[in-house]
N, C-alpha and C positions, 0 to 999 in steps of 0.2 A: 713399761714404756721410757725412754730418757727423752728430756725435756730439751726444750731448744737451746739454753745455753749450753746442756751438756755434749748436745750434737755438735755444735761450734766448737767448743773446748777439744774436743776428738778429733777437729778437722773433716767433718761430713759434710759434702757439695751436694746439691741437686743438680740434674739436666734441665737442660732450658730447651725448649722446642726451638725448631728453625737455627739460622745463625748461617755463618760461611766459614772459607779461612783463603782469603785471597795472599797473594804475595808480601812479604812484609815491608822489605827494601828497607830495612830499618838501620841496615849498616854503611848504608852511605853518610850516616850523620852522627852513629853515638861510638865511633871509636875515637871522640877526640873530646876532651874536658871544653868547658862552657867557656865561652871566650866573649872579648867586647870589640863592637867596631868602633869606627871615629863617629862623631857626632857629626852630626849636620848642623847647617847653616840656618835651619829655618824648621820649627817644629807647629802643627796643627792639632791642636787639643778640643776633639768634638763637648759641646756643651749642649746636649741634648734636652734636659731639663730645665733649663730655664724658660720662664716664663711658665709649670707645670707645680715643682714644688723648691726653686732657688730661683735666687737671681746674680747674675754677675756680680764678682767682686773688684773687679778691675774696668780697668778703661781704654780705650786708646792711647798710646803714651804713657803708661804704669812702666816702670822698671820694678821685674818679679825678681825674687828669687828662686833658688832647685825647690821644689816641694812645698810654695806658696802656695794655700787655696785658693782658685780660681772663680768659683762660686761659693754662695752661702746661703743659707736657709734653716726652718727649724724643723719642720717636718720631719718623722721618724724616719720615713722613706728618703729621706735624700741622699744621695751620694756624691759626694763632695768630688771634682777633679784638681789634680794641681798643675804648676807647672812643673815640665822634666826638667828646666836647663833655666838657668838664670841669664835676664833678656831683659829687650824692650817689646810691651804689646805694641806690636805692626799694624794689627787693623784685626778688628771684630766683622765676621762676614761668613756669608756661606759658601762650602767647598765640599767638591764630592765625597759620598761617605763610603765608607768601605762595608759596601753593603751591595749584594749577586744587582740590585735594583739602579744604586749608581748616585739616588738621589742627594742633591746638596741638603746640608744641615747643617748649624749653625756653630761657626768655631772662632778660638782665640788662634792668630795666629804671632809665634813668639820668636823672633830674631834673636839666636844664640848669641850673647856675648862670649861665650867661652873661656868664663872665669868660672863656672861651678860655684859660686854662692850659694852655701847652703841655705836656708831657713833656721830661724836662731832654735826653734823647738828642738832639730833633730839632735842637738848638739847635748844631749843628757836621756843615755840611757841607764836603765833600770836593770837591777842584779834579780836572780832567782827569786829572793828572799822577799825582795818591794813587790814581784809579782803576785807572789802567793799569797799575800797581805793587801791584794786587791779586792776590790766588791767587786761585783759582777757588772754593777752600772757602770764602774769605771772602765774595765774590761772594754765592755761593751761601746762606752763611747771614745776607746782609744781608736777598735778596730775600723767606727762607722767618721773618726775622723779622719783617720787615713785612707777612705776612699776604698777600704777591699773588698773585692766580688770574687765572686767564684770564676778561677781560671781553669776548668775543666772546657769552658766555652759557649756557656749559658752568659757569662757575666753577673749573678744577681746579686743582688747587695748580701753582705756576710752577716751583717750586724742584724737581719731581719732573718737570716737563719738561723742564727745560733739564740733566736729568744723563741720557741717553737710555745704555740698554743698548749700542747702536751708535755707528759713526760716523755722523757727518750729514756729507754731502757739500752737500745744497741746503737755505736757508732762505727761506722764504715768509712774509712779514709781510701780514700778511692787512687792505688797506683797504676793500674789494670793500662791504660793507653794502648787499644786496642788496634786503631786506626794506624793502615802500611803508613809508612816512612817517618812518620812523629815518633820522637825520641827525646822531647825535654823533659818530660817527668822520669824519664830515665835516668836521665843524669842528673837530674836535680837530686833525688834520692841516693845517686852513688856520691856524690860530690856534698851536698848538703842535708847526710841521713838525720844529724843530732838536733840540726834547725826547725826539720820538720817535726820529730818527736815535742820538741818545746812546744810549738802548735798546739800538738794535740792535749798536749797536756792543760795548752790553757783552757780547749773547747772542754776538756774534762772536769776541770774546775768550773766552770762557766755550767754544766751541763750535769755533770754527776751522772753519765751510764754507768751500768751494769757491766756491759761489756764492749771492749775496742778492738774490731777487727781492721788490719791493715791488708788489703786486697791486693797481688801481685799477678800477673800473668807468669806461667811458668818460663817464656821464654828470655826472664830477664834474673839473671842469677845472682848477675851482681847485685843489682838493687835489695835483691830478694836478703844476701848476708848484712850490707850497710845494714838496712833497716832494723833488721831481727841484731844485730848489737848495738844501735843506738839505742833500741826500745830494752835491752837487759841493763844500761847503763842508766836508764830512765827513773823516775820518779813514781812510775804508774804500777800500781799492783801489780804483783807477778803475774795473780791468773785472773786479770782483769783483762790485758791488754795480749795478742798474739798476732803474727804475719803470718796471713793463708797464701800459699800460690792457687791459682784457679787454672783451667784451660785454657789453650791459647785458640779463643774460635770468638771470631767478631759476630756481633756487638756485645761481648762479652761487660766491655767499659761501660754501658749506659747504666744507669742509675737502677731504674727498675729493675732489668735483667740479672744486674749485680745483687740486690736483695735478695731478688728469686732463686740463684748458684746458692748464695750463703744460708739465707735461711727455710729455702721452701715456700715463702710466702706470695704471693702474687697482689701487686697493688692494685687497687679497685680504681677501675673508669675515672677520671676525674678526680680520684684522691690525690693525696700527697707522703710520701713514706712519712713522715711527722705522724699520721691519724693511725699508723703502725708501732707507735713508739721506736720508730727506726730515723739514723740521721746520716746522710753520706756528705761527704768532703770531699775536695782532690788535696793532693800533697805539697800542689804548687801554690793551694789559698792556704794551705797549713802554715808554710813558710813566711806568705804573708803576713798571717797572723803574729806569727813571731815579730818579723821586724816591726809593724805598728806597733806591739804591744813594749817589746823590751827597747828599741831604739826610738820609738814614736816617728817610724818611718812612713810616710806617706809609697801608696804604690802606686808610682813613677816608673818602673819597668818590668821586666818580667822576660823569662827565657823563652827565644822562639827559635825552632826548628828552622832553617833555610836549609833546602834538599832539593834536588831533583837533577838529572843530567844536564840542563841547561846552568845551572849553578855551579860557577869553579870550584869557591871554598865550599862544600855545604859542610856542615853543622849547627850545632847549639852558640846561643849569641844574647846577652843582655842586651835590653834591647829598649831605649826610653820610649814610651807612651807619647801617641804621637809624631812619631820619626817615620815620613813619607816612604812607603813602599818602596820608588825606584831609586831613592836614596843605599838603600839595604842591597838592591839588585847591584849596584853599583861596587860597593862595597867588596861585595863576593863575587866580585868580575864575572856578572851575567853572560853567556855564551851568545841565549836568542836573542832576535831582534823583536821590531816593535808589534808583532802580528803573531808573538808566540806566545801562549796561554800561559796565566797564573793563576794559580789556586790557590784561596785563601783557606787555610785547614788540611785536612787529608783528602786526599781522594774519592773516597768514601760519604763522607758527608759535608767536604767544600764545596766552593761556590767560585764561578769565575769572575774575577774582578776587571771589574769596564774601566777602570783610571787607576794609572798605576800611582798617580799623585796622589793618592788615596791614604790616609794618614794608618798607624798601626794600633788596636784596640787593647783595649784589655782582655779581652775575651782570644785575640788571636794565637794560638800556639803553634801555628804553621804557616810557611809559606813556600808553594811547591811549585818549581819551573820545570817540565817535564819537557822532553824534546821527545820528536819523533817516533821513538821506539819504544817509549814510555806511556804514549797515547795509545788509544785502542783506535781503529780506523774507525772513520764515518761514514757508518752504515743510514741509510733513510729507513725512518719505520715504519716499521711493515704493520697490518691490521694484527690483533692478538687473535694467536690460535686455541686460546684460553686450555693451555698446556697444565695449568695450576703450579708451574715452578714458584711462582712468586708466593701462593700462600704457602707452601711449605720451609720455602726459606723466612716467611716474615717470623721476627724472634717477638713481637708485638702480638703474635694469633689474633692478625688481622684478614681482609677477604681484601686484598690488593686488587684484584679484578673488577669487584664492584666501585670500589672508589674511583679507578681510573674512568670507569665507565662514568658515571656521575661528574666526575670533575672534569672531563673533556667535554661533557654537555652542560655544565657551568649549573647544574642543579648540587648546590652549594649545600642545602640543606638536606637532600638525601643524603650528599658523601659522611655527613656529620652524623646524620644515623647511626651510620657504620664506624663508630666510632673514630672519624677521622682524628680529632685531637690527639689522641693516643699516639699517634703515628710517632716516631723517633727520629723518621726523617734519615736512616742508617743507610739507604741506598741497596741495600740484599737483595730487594724484589728488581731492579732496575740490571744490576750486574750478574742472576740468574736470566733474566728475559732472553730468549731467543729471537722474537722481532725487535728487538734492539728500541723497543718505547722506553723515552725517560720518565719512567711513574714517577720519580721522586718530584720532579720539576711539574707536575702536573698538580702533585700534592700540596708543594708551597704554596702553588697559585690559591687553589682552594681556602689555606689554611689561612691567607692571607688575607684575601677575601671574605670571608669569616670573620679574622679582627676588626677588618674595615666595618663592615656591620655590624659588629655589638661595638666598637666605639662609636657609631654613630646612635644608637639608640641610647646608650651612653649621653652623650651629649642632649639626644632628645629629652631623655630626661632628666638631665641638668638643667635646658633652657627652661620644661615643664616648671620645674621648682621653682626656679628664678620666677616664672612669670607669677605662681600661684604667690608667692612672697612679694610681688609688689603688688597685685588686685588684691591682698589683705593688706599693705601696707598705706595703698588709697583708699580700700574702704576707712580704716582705722583713722587717716586727715581728713575723710569726709565727716564722719562722725563728732571729730575731735570739733570742725568750722562747725557743724549744726549744733551743736551744744556751747560753743562759744556767741552762737549767736543767739541761740535760745539765751542765754543767759543774760547779754546784752540789752536785748529785747524786753527781758522781765524788771532789767535794771530801768530801762527809760520810760516802761508802765509802771513803775514805783515812783519814780519821779516826775509823771504827769501829773498836770493839774486838771481840777472838773473840766471845764472849759476843753481842755484840747483832746479828753477821753469823748466831750458830746461830736467835738468837729469830728476826730478818726470813725465814728460809731456811723455820723450822717454820711459821710465818704463811703464808708462801706456800703450802708446802705443804699446810696446811689449807683453803687458797681452793680450790685445787685439785681435793682430794678433795670438796668439798663440791657445785663445780661438777659433776664428772664423778659424781655421787651422785644429784645434780637430773635430770640427760640421764638418766642408767638409771630413775629411775623416772617420767620420763615418758612413755618410752618401752616400758616394758613393760606395762602394762595394755594396751594398746592390743595387743601381739602376744598378750597369752595370753588374751583375746577371743578374737581369731580361731582360735589353736588349740582353744580350747573351742566355738568355735560346727563350725567344723569335721569336731573329734572325736565331737559329738553327732549331726548329721547323718548321718554315717558309720554311727553304732552304731544309729541308728535303723532307719535302710535297713536295716541285715542284721539286723535282729529279725525286722523285718516280712518279709523274704525266707523266713528259717527256720522263724516258723511259717507259713507257706502252702506252703512242702515238708513239714512235717511234717503238717498235715492231708492233702495229696493221699495219701502215703506210707501213711495210715492209711485210709484209705477203701480203698485200692486193695489192703492186707493184709487189711480184712475181708470185701471182696467174693471172696478170692482160698482161704478158710477152706470145708474142705471134711472130711467125714469119711473116716476114714484109720484103715487095722487097726492095732489096739492093737498095740503091741511088750514086747518084755519090760521088766520095773523097773528091773533092776540092769541097769549098766555096768562092764565090767570097769576094772579097776585099770591105769594106766600103768607100765608100770616104768620110763622113763625121761622126764623131763622135758628136753624142747628148745624152744628159742627158733625161732619161726618166720623165714624171710625173705621177706618182703614187698616191696613198691616204694612209697617215699613216699608217692605218692595214696592206694595201698590201704590204708596207715598211719593217714592224716589218717580218707578217710571208714572205718572200720572204730572208729574212737573216738567220731565223733558216733554212729553206729548203735548200738555200746554203750550212749552217755548217752541213748540215746532206751530202747531199749529193759530199761535199771535203772529209769526213772520209770515207765513199762507196768507192771510188776511191782510196783512198790509199787502202784500204784492197784489191783492186784486182789486182791478181799476171798476169806476162805476160803469155803467150803460150808458147810449148814446140819447136814450130819451128819456131817463131819470137822473137830476143831480142828487147828490150822496148831499145829506144834511148830516150834521154833525154836532151835536151838543155840546155845550159847554162842561168840562171837564168838573166834576164835584171836588172841588180841593177842602178837606177834611183833615189835613197837615197841621193846620193850626188853628183848629175849631175848638180847642182845648189847651191853647199855647197859654193863655191868661192864669186856667184854672190847674193846679196840677193833679193829674190822677193817677192812681194805682196801676199796676203791672199788670195785674187780672185783668182789671174794665180796658185796658189797652188794648190788650191780645183779644177781650172779647168781641171788639170793636172790628176788630181788625180781620178776623173771621166772618161774622156777620156780614159786612161787607163784601167779602167775595164770596160767602154762598149767594147771596142776593143777585150778585150781576152774572154769575155762574146761570141762576135760575132766568132772569131774564133773556139774556141771551139764547136760550135755547127756545124759548117760548117764542122771540124773533123770528129765528130760523123757520121755527114750524106754520106762523103765518105771515108770509109776504103780503106787502101792500098790494094793490090794483097798477093799471098803469096810469090812473092820477094821481094816486097817490105817491109821493116822493118817500123815497128809505129813511125810517129813523133808526138812526146808531144810536144808542145811548152811551152816555161818557163814562167814563172809565173813571174807575174811583180810586183815587191816587190818596191808600195812608199808609203809606213808604214812611211819613212824616206823621203822621196822629200823634203820636206820644213821643216828638223827637225832644219834646224836654225832659223825658222821665226816662232813662235807660231800660233795657227788658236784658233777660238773659239771652245766650247763644243758643241753649235750648225751647225755650217758647219762641225767638224768631224762626227757628227752624219748623216747628209744626204750624205757625202761620203759613208756612210759604207749599208747604205740603200739602194743608188743607186747601189752600186757593187754587194749587196747580191739578186736586183732583176733580172739584169742580168742572174749570176748565177742559179737562180732559171729558167727559163727559159730555158738556154742550157739545166739545166738537164732535164726537161720536154721533150724537141726534141729530148735528146740522148735516152731515155725510146721509143719514139714513131719509130727510124728507128735504131733498133740494127741490129748489122752485121751477118753475116754468119758463121757457124763454120769453115769455112775456113779460115777468116780473123779474124787477132788480132785486140781486142776492143780498139780503141786508145781513153783516155780520158786525156785532157789537165789538165795541174796541177791548180790547184786554186789557185785562185786569195786571196792573203792573207790579207785583210782589217783588220783584228780585230785587229792589233794593232796601225790602223794611229792615234787612238788619244786614248791612251791605258793611257794615263796620265789624262785624265776625264773618273771619273767612271759617270756608269749609274744607273739611281733611281729606286728604288725596283718597284713604278708605271709601268715605261718602261716597266722592263723585265717580270714584269705578264701581261703586253700585247702581249708580242710578243709572249709567250707563249698559251695563246689563240687563238691569229692568227694563229699558228700553227698546234693549235688541228685542227682549221676550214679546214685548208689545206689539212692535211692530211685524213679525214673526206672526202672532195670532191674528194681526188684521189682515196680514196677505192671505191666512189661512179662510178665512172670514168672507174676503172679497173675492176669492177661488169660488166658494159656494153662493154666493150672492146671485139673483138670476142676470138672465145674456142683457143686455145693453139693450138702451131703448133707442130710436132711432133718431130722439134728438140727445145732444150731448147736452150735460148740464153748463151752462153756463158761466158759472164761476168755476173753474177748477182749484184744487189744493194748491197747488203752487203757482208758479207763474201762467199766463193763459197762451193758448197754444195760438202761435202767429203765423201766418203764410207770406212768404216774404212778395209774391205777386198779388193776393188779395186783400192785405190791411190797409186800410189808411193811418194817416199820420197818428193818430190821435189812438193806436193800437186798441180797437176794437175785434171784439173777440169771432171768430172764422168757424161760421154754421160747419157742423159735422155732415153733412150734404158734399161740401165744397171741398171734401178732402178724404183720401183713400184712405182705411186703417191703418195701412200698411204707413203713409205718410204722417199719419196721429202719432202712430205708438215710435217710430224712427225723433219726431217732434220732441215728445216728452222725454223720450230718454237722454237725448242733445241737452236736452232744458235741465235735468236733475244732474245728469256729471256738470253743467256749466256751475249751477249754482252749486253745488259740493265743491268743484274748484274753490270758486269764489269767495265762500263762505269760511274755507281752510286758511283762505290768504288774509281774510279777513279779519279772523280770529288771531293767526297769527301775529298781526301787526298790534292787535287788542291784547291788555293783559287786565282786563276790567270784569269782576267776579260773576257779573251778568253773561257774559261770553260766554265763560267755562260753565257755568250750567245748562246754556240751554244746548252747548254741545252735548 
């Protein structure tokens, strides 16, 4: 099997799918030699790279010579531009660009002095031997300084293309020129074949390819002959270079299509020919390389085809870069009017020029001015009929229908997924479309939008990098300042005396104390408010519940009252006093019952016939004030006094005196301060209170069961006041709650016992448990008790209930106003 190079040496060609064969119209301009036109008075040199990789080297008012650089830059990608003529820099401003959009670009405006003063560097041409002795870097520097770019239409910097990242094994010189009307490369190969071959030799010296192929369409026989003759007289190896004629099919001059025709290899999507070891250069570019290396001449002019039926003198001309298009049309006797179309490039890949004052560029190889006979009749765009002709004509093997749909819907991402970037904009699809859809225009808009999006992403990424760099710099500066401040503080601390250190420490301590105080002050009001609200709610609920319980107990006691036989008035005196032994619950219940009995006794008035006699209280609080006693002795004394008083009270209730005797009530025994000088514990004080309460509760129960008759006054002993025996020791909330529960249970039992008692006697007890029942119409001002005969049972019941409710309300109000521990215990 033959290798690729053997097939190339034999002249083997491969067929490429797609393509068309439109009318050529090349005879309008290829019949005469390349000529020159008169120079313009003003030249417009675009400098779009300023601000990216280069800067302007001139200013307004400077005089320049022909070939003088207008820009300067150190970047490898920098492609300088030069003054095409000598003259004055009249302005540096924006002018309409030579582009389909017509957008303004920055330009240097040069007024031509018509003296053609050359740059001094252009007066030192080199010989062929000198060029062969030069290194690759020197050759590339000359090409770069000359500003040589691809003259096939893309205008890509040549010095970048001549320094590929991979080895080049095949060099293809493109002389196909397949576009209709264009003949600039054809005339250049006919007239300057020797200079083109010298440029190929320089490329061979730089890259050292194994094979060189000069590809020319078979419709250019004279160019093939001239190039073959020049190649035979060159210094290139005989087996290395050859001229190959290829079929005349459009667009066989495309880079990827030409590679596929000569080698049969297809360049992958998104790749470049250099990845396959192949390099393609235009014949006009090879000629410019020769001028740059041998003559040190920059690229300031090129061959341009002016053709079309509206051009009076069609042909190929040497035109300086920057020449206004309208000047060229005037020099070639333009026949059209201001509305006549001007196309830059060929009819297939060219674009309509929106402004005729735009300048000529390095990539401009043709200016076409067709008349009406050459222009296709304008037809409205019709809907796609899905004939598939565009897909068959596409030389890149794409799907133009899908690309059109997505481009029209502005779905550029989806269009890119169908390899939109591989479109070479050859125009074959538009040429064969029966619906007259300008497909290439849609593709150009979509590709432009994708480029803008990619540029925005690039700028955003650069901005992000700048932001990250700035933040890193700021962080480093912050750290440096902190480190500097830390070092300064350490120096001050080292230089500080002992007194200064103490002052600083004291100041720091004051600051910390102040902060702690502020924190405590802020937190205290909230906590106090919460505790006050909780305590208030609990106390209110407890008071209400206690009042209801008292009212119910009073009602039950009144209903259970009945006449009982009189008992002896005198009670025996006990020989010994012993403290009763009871459980905790019973003690608490007894204490609450005692408190209620005491209050009821205080509210009973004396009768009309007998005056109440109250003996003096026995004050023993200070009995031993001068002689200190032990805690155990004080405790025993308190308990003995409480029990004795309770027994005395019970005896007095069981033996009331006659009408002739006055009621005698024993004095209260005050033992709250019996050992005031000697402090006692909280537990001992509590036990003393409970013992007294139990004794008093038993006395009250006996008094209720032995009520005296109407003729005798009720004798009630004074209460034993032990509520303040240990008033300095507060009772806990849990203990208060237990006492209330025990009192409620005791009341319930009392109610049950009252319901089981015998029916009421005809006579009502002279003294009730609580306030006496008084009738509004039948009582005296002294508040005497009313006989039961004068009131009905219903009225008595209503008055007792009303009195109980009133008393509960009054007691609740009194307790709310008082905060004494005695009242809380009684409740």
